[in-house]
NUKE-974986 format. One line per 4 residues: number of its first residue (from 1); their letters; for each residue x, y, z of N, C-alpha, C. Coordinates in steps of 0.02 Angstrom, whole numbers, m for minus. Layout:
N
NUM = A = X,Y,Z,X,Y,Z,X,Y,Z ~ ...;
***
This chain:
324
1 = MIRQ = 11006,7481,10682,10964,7538,10655,10962,7598,10717 ~ 10970,7664,10693,10970,7711,10744,10899,7721,10783 ~ 10839,7691,10747,10784,7692,10766,10780,7658,10833 ~ 10819,7603,10827,10821,7552,10886,10856,7586,10952;
5 = FIFG = 10908,7623,10928,10952,7660,10978,10917,7712,11014 ~ 10866,7745,10979,10824,7797,11000,10763,7773,11052 ~ 10734,7722,11018,10671,7693,11061,10683,7635,11088 ~ 10739,7596,11068,10755,7538,11100,10695,7478,11117;
9 = TAAC = 10724,7435,11160,10663,7387,11187,10658,7390,11259 ~ 10599,7369,11272,10577,7378,11335,10627,7350,11397 ~ 10625,7380,11442,10682,7357,11500,10647,7366,11576 ~ 10658,7318,11613,10634,7319,11680,10686,7361,11729;
13 = VAIT = 10667,7417,11746,10713,7460,11784,10679,7468,11855 ~ 10731,7449,11906,10701,7466,11984,10690,7532,11983 ~ 10620,7546,12018,10608,7610,12030,10580,7613,12100 ~ 10584,7679,12128,10559,7690,12194,10511,7756,12179;
17 = FSWS = 10473,7771,12231,10431,7825,12231,10420,7865,12300 ~ 10440,7928,12293,10426,7978,12354,10375,8003,12363 ~ 10330,7993,12429,10283,8035,12442,10296,8083,12502 ~ 10340,8057,12540,10355,8094,12603,10421,8131,12608;
21 = ASAA = 10468,8128,12553,10530,8167,12555,10513,8235,12524 ~ 10540,8283,12546,10536,8358,12530,10593,8390,12520 ~ 10585,8458,12498,10640,8498,12485,10682,8518,12547 ~ 10638,8503,12601,10670,8517,12669,10724,8468,12686;
25 = DTPF = 10710,8406,12665,10752,8358,12684,10821,8359,12642 ~ 10819,8370,12585,10871,8373,12542,10859,8438,12500 ~ 10880,8505,12512,10855,8559,12479,10875,8555,12391 ~ 10818,8559,12353,10830,8552,12284,10874,8494,12251;
29 = NCPA = 10890,8445,12289,10926,8394,12260,10872,8331,12238 ~ 10846,8339,12184,10795,8289,12166,10818,8225,12158 ~ 10880,8208,12131,10911,8138,12126,10913,8100,12197 ~ 10942,8147,12243,10945,8124,12306,10875,8109,12344;
33 = IAAQ = 10821,8148,12338,10765,8127,12360,10739,8067,12316 ~ 10741,8067,12256,10723,7996,12224,10750,7928,12259 ~ 10810,7943,12270,10847,7879,12293,10834,7866,12367 ~ 10795,7903,12407,10772,7884,12474,10702,7861,12476;
37 = TPES = 10672,7851,12423,10597,7845,12426,10577,7773,12428 ~ 10511,7762,12463,10484,7693,12462,10451,7682,12389 ~ 10429,7616,12381,10408,7594,12315,10344,7625,12297 ~ 10298,7646,12348,10229,7666,12322,10213,7692,12386;
41 = YARG = 10147,7735,12378,10119,7758,12435,10082,7705,12472 ~ 10050,7652,12443,10016,7605,12478,10065,7559,12519 ~ 10135,7555,12499,10175,7518,12539,10158,7444,12550 ~ 10137,7408,12493,10118,7339,12497,10055,7323,12535;
45 = CNPP = 10018,7381,12554,9951,7373,12587,9959,7333,12657 ~ 10011,7338,12678,10022,7311,12747,9992,7360,12805 ~ 9955,7319,12853,9921,7362,12900,9968,7379,12957 ~ 9957,7441,12988,9899,7480,12989,9893,7527,12924;
49 = LTPL = 9838,7536,12895,9825,7573,12848,9793,7641,12857 ~ 9822,7693,12827,9782,7762,12834,9717,7755,12791 ~ 9670,7802,12799,9618,7795,12755,9638,7799,12686 ~ 9684,7847,12662,9698,7853,12594,9735,7788,12573;
53 = QDAI = 9775,7751,12610,9803,7693,12577,9751,7633,12591 ~ 9703,7638,12626,9636,7586,12626,9612,7594,12556 ~ 9597,7658,12534,9560,7670,12468,9608,7643,12421 ~ 9665,7645,12416,9704,7634,12362,9712,7556,12354;
57 = CNYK = 9710,7528,12416,9710,7449,12426,9656,7416,12406 ~ 9599,7451,12426,9530,7409,12420,9480,7441,12373 ~ 9494,7485,12337,9444,7517,12292,9426,7469,12235 ~ 9366,7464,12223,9350,7409,12166,9346,7458,12098;
61 = PRVW = 9390,7438,12052,9386,7474,11996,9337,7454,11953 ~ 9314,7505,11904,9257,7495,11862,9282,7452,11796 ~ 9340,7470,11783,9383,7441,11724,9461,7425,11759 ~ 9492,7385,11718,9555,7375,11757,9600,7439,11747;
65 = LDNL = 9586,7495,11707,9639,7543,11696,9624,7590,11765 ~ 9563,7578,11806,9545,7616,11870,9588,7584,11920 ~ 9625,7533,11923,9655,7501,11972,9706,7546,12010 ~ 9682,7566,12069,9720,7616,12104,9797,7591,12125;
69 = LLLD = 9803,7533,12137,9866,7493,12165,9911,7500,12091 ~ 9883,7490,12043,9920,7489,11970,9939,7573,11968 ~ 9891,7617,11973,9907,7686,11964,9956,7709,12014 ~ 9949,7698,12078,10002,7706,12123,10075,7695,12095;
73 = STVG = 10089,7629,12074,10160,7624,12053,10171,7661,11991 ~ 10120,7669,11945,10137,7702,11885,10154,7781,11893 ~ 10115,7801,11937,10127,7878,11957,10204,7874,11998 ~ 10220,7825,12038,10283,7828,12067,10339,7819,12017;
77 = GHYV = 10328,7785,11964,10384,7777,11915,10396,7837,11873 ~ 10335,7878,11856,10341,7931,11825,10383,7994,11863 ~ 10359,7994,11933,10381,8045,11975,10458,8029,11979 ~ 10481,7971,11996,10549,7955,12017,10591,7974,11952;
81 = RALR = 10573,7956,11897,10610,7969,11837,10615,8041,11820 ~ 10560,8079,11837,10562,8158,11824,10612,8182,11876 ~ 10608,8154,11949,10661,8185,11992,10727,8175,11967 ~ 10744,8109,11948,10820,8100,11917,10823,8149,11863;
85 = AVGA = 10788,8155,11814,10796,8198,11755,10812,8268,11761 ~ 10775,8303,11818,10778,8363,11833,10850,8389,11858 ~ 10878,8340,11891,10949,8361,11924,10933,8391,11986 ~ 10998,8411,12009,11007,8443,12080,11022,8523,12069;
89 = GTAQ = 10980,8560,12114,10990,8635,12112,10956,8675,12056 ~ 10915,8641,12012,10896,8667,11960,10824,8698,11979 ~ 10808,8746,11928,10737,8774,11934,10681,8722,11918 ~ 10695,8675,11878,10645,8622,11858,10641,8582,11928;
93 = CKDL = 10692,8556,11953,10685,8530,12026,10639,8557,12068 ~ 10653,8616,12082,10619,8657,12129,10531,8661,12109 ~ 10527,8670,12047,10464,8669,12031,10422,8596,12037 ~ 10468,8555,12008,10426,8487,12027,10409,8467,12102;
97 = LESH = 10467,8481,12144,10446,8482,12215,10384,8516,12238 ~ 10383,8578,12223,10320,8612,12246,10260,8596,12206 ~ 10259,8572,12146,10199,8544,12114,10176,8483,12141 ~ 10226,8436,12166,10212,8371,12188,10186,8377,12264;
101 = KAYE = 10213,8430,12304,10179,8447,12366,10107,8473,12354 ~ 10082,8510,12316,10022,8521,12300,9978,8461,12286 ~ 10010,8419,12239,9978,8362,12230,9958,8318,12294 ~ 10008,8313,12328,10008,8272,12394,9946,8296,12430;
105 = KELQ = 9944,8353,12441,9891,8396,12488,9829,8376,12456 ~ 9818,8393,12388,9749,8374,12358,9740,8311,12370 ~ 9783,8250,12367,9767,8190,12366,9751,8165,12438 ~ 9777,8201,12487,9768,8185,12556,9701,8203,12569;
109 = GCGS = 9669,8265,12543,9604,8288,12552,9550,8232,12528 ~ 9578,8189,12484,9527,8133,12464,9508,8084,12517 ~ 9547,8084,12567,9538,8027,12624,9523,7960,12599 ~ 9467,7926,12614,9457,7866,12596,9408,7863,12530;
113 = NGDC = 9397,7919,12500,9350,7929,12439,9391,7902,12376 ~ 9376,7837,12358,9412,7805,12303,9403,7843,12239 ~ 9348,7867,12214,9338,7899,12161,9378,7969,12155 ~ 9381,7996,12207,9431,8063,12222,9507,8038,12199;
117 = VLKV = 9529,7991,12241,9590,7969,12241,9609,7954,12165 ~ 9562,7914,12119,9576,7905,12053,9567,7952,12013 ~ 9528,8008,12038,9532,8070,11986,9605,8116,11986 ~ 9617,8127,12060,9682,8165,12075,9743,8129,12052;
121 = MGNW = 9744,8070,12061,9814,8024,12046,9815,8020,11967 ~ 9758,8012,11930,9757,8014,11864,9783,8069,11836 ~ 9749,8131,11853,9772,8184,11823,9852,8194,11835 ~ 9868,8193,11896,9950,8198,11911,9986,8152,11868;
125 = ARTL = 9972,8079,11858,10004,8031,11819,10010,8065,11748 ~ 9962,8092,11714,9962,8114,11644,10011,8175,11650 ~ 10003,8230,11696,10046,8285,11704,10125,8263,11697 ~ 10132,8216,11750,10202,8185,11744,10228,8151,11687;
129 = AHLE = 10191,8115,11645,10202,8080,11584,10220,8136,11539 ~ 10188,8183,11530,10199,8239,11489,10269,8276,11515 ~ 10281,8286,11570,10341,8311,11595,10404,8270,11579 ~ 10388,8207,11589,10447,8160,11574,10468,8169,11489;
133 = DRLR = 10409,8172,11456,10434,8180,11384,10471,8238,11367 ~ 10440,8297,11409,10482,8360,11382,10549,8364,11422 ~ 10562,8322,11475,10629,8329,11501,10679,8283,11459 ~ 10653,8228,11419,10697,8184,11386,10720,8219,11322;
137 = PPLD = 10788,8225,11326,10819,8273,11265,10806,8228,11211 ~ 10790,8249,11150,10788,8213,11099,10847,8190,11056 ~ 10862,8126,11049,10918,8114,11017,10902,8101,10948 ~ 10917,8154,10915,10896,8157,10837,10942,8111,10798;
141 = EAAL = 10906,8077,10757,10944,8029,10712,10990,8058,10672 ~ 10973,8112,10644,11020,8151,10587,11081,8182,10627 ~ 11069,8193,10701,11116,8235,10735,11174,8181,10758 ~ 11144,8120,10768,11189,8064,10791,11227,8048,10734;
145 = KKFA = 11197,8046,10676,11241,8018,10611,11299,8071,10592 ~ 11276,8140,10604,11317,8191,10590,11374,8188,10632 ~ 11360,8183,10699,11422,8180,10749,11462,8113,10745 ~ 11433,8063,10730,11484,8001,10733,11517,8008,10659;
149 = GGMK = 11480,8041,10610,11516,8044,10537,11535,7981,10499 ~ 11498,7930,10510,11532,7865,10483,11607,7844,10504 ~ 11616,7862,10569,11692,7848,10600,11689,7779,10617 ~ 11752,7751,10614,11760,7684,10640,11816,7686,10686;
153 = FLDG = 11826,7634,10721,11884,7642,10779,11915,7570,10782 ~ 11976,7559,10798,12008,7498,10799,11997,7458,10868 ~ 11964,7414,10867,11950,7372,10931,11982,7311,10935 ~ 12040,7305,10959,12083,7257,10950,12111,7242,10878;
157 = QQTI = 12095,7185,10855,12113,7171,10786,12049,7194,10729 ~ 12004,7218,10763,11943,7223,10720,11929,7302,10720 ~ 11896,7322,10666,11871,7392,10641,11809,7389,10650 ~ 11779,7432,10693,11704,7434,10711,11669,7513,10698;
161 = SLLK = 11622,7503,10680,11572,7569,10674,11560,7591,10733 ~ 11573,7655,10751,11560,7692,10810,11481,7695,10827 ~ 11449,7714,10776,11378,7715,10775,11349,7654,10791 ~ 11362,7593,10762,11328,7526,10772,11353,7506,10849;
165 = RLEQ = 11417,7518,10871,11439,7504,10948,11396,7551,10997 ~ 11375,7606,10979,11337,7642,11022,11270,7615,11026 ~ 11249,7600,10970,11180,7561,10973,11172,7497,11013 ~ 11229,7459,11014,11233,7407,11055,11224,7419,11125;
169 = GMDL = 11249,7480,11154,11255,7493,11222,11199,7530,11245 ~ 11142,7543,11193,11093,7590,11208,11029,7559,11199 ~ 11015,7486,11189,10951,7456,11168,10904,7447,11223 ~ 10876,7512,11252,10824,7492,11295,10789,7561,11296;
173 = YPLP = 10730,7559,11331,10686,7614,11335,10646,7613,11398 ~ 10637,7665,11427,10680,7733,11412,10743,7720,11442 ~ 10787,7770,11396,10856,7781,11431,10867,7811,11485 ~ 10906,7785,11544,10925,7820,11589,10942,7896,11579;
177 = QMAL = 10937,7947,11614,10970,8013,11602,10971,8047,11651 ~ 11020,8103,11660,11029,8148,11717,11047,8212,11702 ~ 11008,8255,11715,11021,8334,11716,11104,8348,11742 ~ 11142,8375,11717,11215,8391,11752,11210,8468,11778;
181 = PNGN = 11255,8480,11826,11263,8540,11854,11276,8593,11805 ~ 11309,8579,11747,11318,8626,11696,11256,8637,11639 ~ 11210,8601,11654,11143,8613,11620,11139,8558,11549 ~ 11191,8520,11540,11189,8472,11491,11156,8401,11525;
185 = VLVW = 11139,8365,11476,11109,8293,11501,11154,8241,11486 ~ 11155,8198,11529,11192,8136,11521,11147,8076,11509 ~ 11148,8047,11456,11104,7993,11441,11141,7927,11431 ~ 11124,7873,11457,11165,7809,11450,11120,7749,11446;
189 = GFQP = 11150,7690,11434,11113,7634,11419,11158,7573,11428 ~ 11140,7522,11412,11178,7455,11407,11145,7398,11365 ~ 11183,7354,11345,11156,7296,11305,11109,7249,11344 ~ 11051,7241,11322,11007,7194,11350,11044,7134,11369;
193 = HNAQ = 11042,7113,11427,11070,7039,11458,11144,7046,11462 ~ 11171,7101,11446,11245,7112,11454,11261,7176,11476 ~ 11250,7193,11539,11276,7269,11575,11341,7281,11562 ~ 11390,7237,11542,11465,7248,11534,11461,7299,11469;
197 = VQSL = 11419,7298,11415,11421,7341,11365,11382,7395,11370 ~ 11404,7446,11381,11370,7515,11399,11393,7558,11343 ~ 11353,7614,11339,11365,7679,11291,11333,7738,11324 ~ 11362,7790,11321,11331,7852,11340,11335,7915,11291;
201 = AVVH = 11300,7961,11312,11299,8018,11267,11293,8087,11314 ~ 11319,8138,11298,11308,8203,11332,11286,8259,11278 ~ 11223,8274,11298,11186,8315,11246,11155,8381,11279 ~ 11153,8433,11251,11105,8491,11262,11040,8469,11276;
205 = RQGA = 11003,8508,11302,10933,8504,11319,10896,8491,11251 ~ 10915,8532,11201,10891,8535,11137,10911,8476,11089 ~ 10954,8441,11130,10969,8374,11083,11032,8382,11050 ~ 11077,8434,11046,11133,8436,11017,11189,8388,11045;
209 = VQLL = 11224,8351,11011,11269,8301,11042,11329,8342,11057 ~ 11349,8328,11116,11420,8356,11143,11473,8306,11138 ~ 11455,8245,11149,11510,8188,11164,11477,8125,11162 ~ 11505,8076,11136,11483,8014,11136,11544,7959,11171;
213 = GIVD = 11515,7909,11198,11562,7857,11233,11546,7797,11231 ~ 11594,7747,11232,11573,7675,11234,11614,7650,11293 ~ 11587,7610,11327,11606,7580,11394,11599,7507,11400 ~ 11665,7473,11420,11658,7403,11422,11699,7377,11495;
217 = GLYL = 11658,7331,11524,11696,7296,11594,11692,7337,11647 ~ 11647,7387,11652,11644,7422,11716,11593,7407,11764 ~ 11537,7384,11736,11473,7380,11777,11486,7331,11838 ~ 11468,7353,11890,11463,7318,11958,11534,7280,11965;
221 = ALPS = 11586,7315,11943,11653,7285,11950,11685,7286,12031 ~ 11639,7331,12071,11661,7333,12138,11594,7335,12179 ~ 11574,7272,12189,11512,7243,12212,11513,7257,12291 ~ 11458,7258,12331,11460,7260,12403,11506,7209,12434;
225 = GKTR = 11543,7226,12480,11591,7177,12505,11662,7160,12472 ~ 11664,7191,12419,11733,7194,12382,11766,7253,12403 ~ 11826,7257,12416,11863,7316,12434,11908,7342,12380 ~ 11932,7293,12331,11984,7318,12287,11958,7302,12204;
229 = WEPG = 11965,7348,12173,11945,7344,12101,12016,7328,12054 ~ 11994,7279,12017,12053,7250,11975,12022,7246,11912 ~ 12034,7310,11872,11991,7308,11806,12019,7250,11750 ~ 11978,7211,11722,11994,7168,11676,12034,7194,11611;
233 = KDAR = 12064,7167,11565,12096,7198,11510,12058,7227,11469 ~ 11984,7209,11465,11947,7239,11419,11907,7298,11439 ~ 11921,7314,11511,11883,7370,11537,11916,7441,11505 ~ 11859,7478,11482,11887,7546,11452,11830,7595,11455;
237 = IALF = 11848,7652,11448,11795,7707,11431,11826,7746,11376 ~ 11789,7747,11308,11819,7784,11259,11774,7847,11246 ~ 11806,7900,11246,11757,7961,11234,11767,7989,11172 ~ 11726,8013,11130,11729,8037,11067,11699,8114,11061;
241 = VRDP = 11738,8155,11046,11717,8227,11041,11736,8257,10971 ~ 11706,8313,10958,11723,8359,10898,11763,8415,10922 ~ 11747,8438,10984,11788,8492,11013,11807,8461,11082 ~ 11876,8461,11092,11909,8445,11152,11886,8481,11210;
245 = AVLT = 11861,8551,11198,11839,8591,11265,11780,8563,11300 ~ 11738,8520,11263,11685,8490,11309,11701,8429,11355 ~ 11769,8411,11348,11792,8374,11402,11797,8405,11466 ~ 11828,8469,11474,11841,8513,11528,11760,8517,11556;
249 = QNLS = 11714,8537,11514,11643,8544,11538,11608,8488,11564 ~ 11633,8416,11550,11587,8358,11565,11626,8302,11592 ~ 11695,8313,11595,11735,8258,11619,11716,8238,11693 ~ 11704,8282,11735,11693,8266,11805,11639,8229,11824;
253 = AIRA = 11582,8246,11780,11517,8202,11778,11526,8134,11753 ~ 11560,8127,11696,11575,8054,11671,11615,8023,11715 ~ 11664,8043,11748,11698,8008,11800,11661,7991,11859 ~ 11610,8030,11878,11561,8008,11933,11519,7956,11908;
257 = WAAA = 11495,7960,11839,11455,7914,11815,11485,7841,11811 ~ 11545,7848,11794,11596,7784,11798,11597,7750,11858 ~ 11607,7788,11912,11604,7769,11977,11547,7732,11996 ~ 11487,7761,11990,11418,7736,11993,11406,7673,11958;
261 = SILG = 11436,7670,11901,11429,7609,11857,11471,7552,11895 ~ 11536,7563,11909,11570,7515,11953,11536,7491,12016 ~ 11498,7541,12044,11456,7516,12109,11392,7491,12089 ~ 11369,7489,12034,11295,7455,12022,11249,7508,12016;
265 = FNQD = 11264,7572,12013,11204,7620,12004,11149,7617,12055 ~ 11170,7612,12120,11119,7603,12172,11142,7632,12236 ~ 11189,7677,12235,11219,7696,12297,11190,7762,12329 ~ 11191,7765,12391,11158,7819,12425,11212,7870,12454;
269 = CPGK = 11240,7914,12409,11290,7963,12434,11282,8032,12406 ~ 11293,8079,12435,11314,8075,12521,11245,8039,12549 ~ 11276,7987,12595,11225,7947,12640,11265,7892,12661 ~ 11227,7831,12672,11255,7779,12701,11305,7743,12666;
273 = DQTR = 11311,7755,12588,11372,7731,12553,11415,7773,12540 ~ 11427,7822,12572,11474,7882,12559,11549,7846,12550 ~ 11563,7808,12599,11627,7779,12603,11645,7742,12529 ~ 11605,7704,12513,11609,7665,12450,11608,7709,12386;
277 = CQTA = 11561,7762,12391,11576,7811,12330,11632,7843,12323 ~ 11673,7873,12386,11729,7902,12389,11780,7852,12367 ~ 11785,7787,12384,11829,7748,12361,11818,7741,12277 ~ 11763,7735,12250,11756,7718,12183,11776,7786,12149;
281 = AKLS = 11764,7848,12167,11779,7906,12138,11852,7913,12137 ~ 11892,7876,12184,11963,7892,12176,11996,7842,12133 ~ 11962,7791,12108,11998,7745,12063,12030,7775,11998 ~ 12083,7743,11981,12111,7761,11911,12062,7731,11862;
285 = LPIQ = 12030,7769,11824,11984,7748,11774,12020,7737,11705 ~ 12002,7687,11665,12039,7673,11597,11999,7717,11541 ~ 12015,7787,11553,11981,7835,11507,12024,7852,11452 ~ 12006,7858,11391,12038,7891,11330,11999,7932,11294;
289 = AYNL = 12009,7982,11277,11972,8021,11225,12002,8029,11164 ~ 11953,8040,11111,11976,8048,11043,11941,8099,11008 ~ 11969,8140,10962,11942,8182,10926,11926,8158,10859 ~ 11857,8164,10848,11832,8140,10777,11851,8186,10725;
293 = NCRT = 11873,8248,10727,11893,8285,10679,11976,8281,10662 ~ 11999,8227,10693,12061,8210,10672,12076,8186,10600 ~ 12131,8203,10584,12145,8182,10506,12189,8122,10518 ~ 12167,8062,10481,12208,8004,10485,12227,7977,10411;
297 = ANGK = 12283,7942,10416,12295,7918,10356,12251,7865,10322 ~ 12218,7828,10370,12182,7783,10333,12095,7803,10341 ~ 12083,7864,10323,12020,7882,10305,11976,7893,10378 ~ 11928,7851,10380,11880,7876,10445,11896,7830,10500;
301 = IINQ = 11953,7795,10508,11970,7752,10557,12011,7785,10614 ~ 11974,7796,10677,12004,7827,10732,12058,7780,10764 ~ 12111,7809,10777,12167,7763,10803,12200,7808,10864 ~ 12253,7784,10883,12294,7821,10939,12315,7887,10920;
305 = HCAV = 12329,7904,10863,12356,7955,10831,12302,8015,10847 ~ 12235,8002,10850,12178,8050,10864,12167,8055,10945 ~ 12205,8025,10983,12194,8032,11054,12204,8106,11084 ~ 12175,8126,11123,12179,8193,11151,12194,8191,11226;
309 = PLPQ = 12230,8232,11253,12238,8233,11331,12184,8244,11365 ~ 12175,8211,11433,12120,8233,11468,12135,8284,11511 ~ 12091,8332,11520,12107,8394,11564,12096,8376,11640 ~ 12136,8418,11672,12127,8409,11753,12060,8445,11768;
313 = VPDN = 12013,8398,11802,11955,8422,11822,11937,8413,11891 ~ 11902,8445,11926,11883,8433,11999,11836,8374,12007 ~ 11841,8339,12059,11794,8283,12074,11737,8317,12119 ~ 11701,8355,12087,11653,8394,12118,11572,8363,12096;
317 = VSPG = 11571,8305,12070,11503,8271,12055,11502,8200,12079 ~ 11458,8188,12125,11444,8136,12169,11435,8077,12130 ~ 11447,8021,12126,11419,7954,12100,11339,7940,12122 ~ 11324,7963,12176,11253,7960,12207,11204,7995,12153;
321 = LFWQ = 11237,8044,12110,11186,8081,12058,11154,8027,12021 ~ 11194,7973,11998,11170,7924,11948,11142,7867,11981 ~ 11071,7855,11958,11038,7795,11978,11010,7759,11921 ~ 10987,7704,11923,10964,7663,11863,10906,7623,11874;
***
């Protein structure tokens, strides 16, 4: 069902939370800031504690929803997902950093007053939740069906529905997403309990689909300690477009995303993992693109006749942009 594709099932995603990183540390690079953050402001309530941390750790809630430790991690999750969604060098990134800085100043003014912390933190949690909803591009059911067009493709000896295969690789919620330097948004996911089955989509902010992709056998193929990647026979990245021009616009980001997947989506680059990121970015990836507007002799079955050449694009997007 497309509804499952859009809304998915709940998934546990490792998240972090930045209260100390600022635009001065990494100018307007919100994903980099998200990648460098501790898990929460309270930091496990390990002493010594500031008055504010003491309030978060020891405030006695009137109801369970007023639990400041729970709210601390909730705000952290919203903030980091928003940081990753607004991208690097965007006006939204700048606005988010400035708004969060003002929030931190107000929160610090609460000191050890737990009621004040609850009010300020709760207000910011609601603001971030609404922001997250606005940043999430709508993957409209009708638009996805229209783009996929009932197409099928040859997968070995089988003919598989493109739409159903996309659903398999995106059955979680919320779907990870990243604003790209060109203004588009890359959204991706994986099959629950099988991260080797992945899917991706590139969409406009308004939700118009630009490109769809199915990915197999890439995730964590080059774990820490391994220096050579030997892709399995099932490794592939199959991209589907209606207009081949969108490959020129988005292929650099897709290559960087693939490198991030090979490394496990948790690399700090530029940073301590820069060497591994550079290695992954230079790998010869098993990418093939297909034109869904291709006329075939067998109806709506995409085959090699519909393959389009990949454009030459610069490696100007870092794998470190993509975290999961």
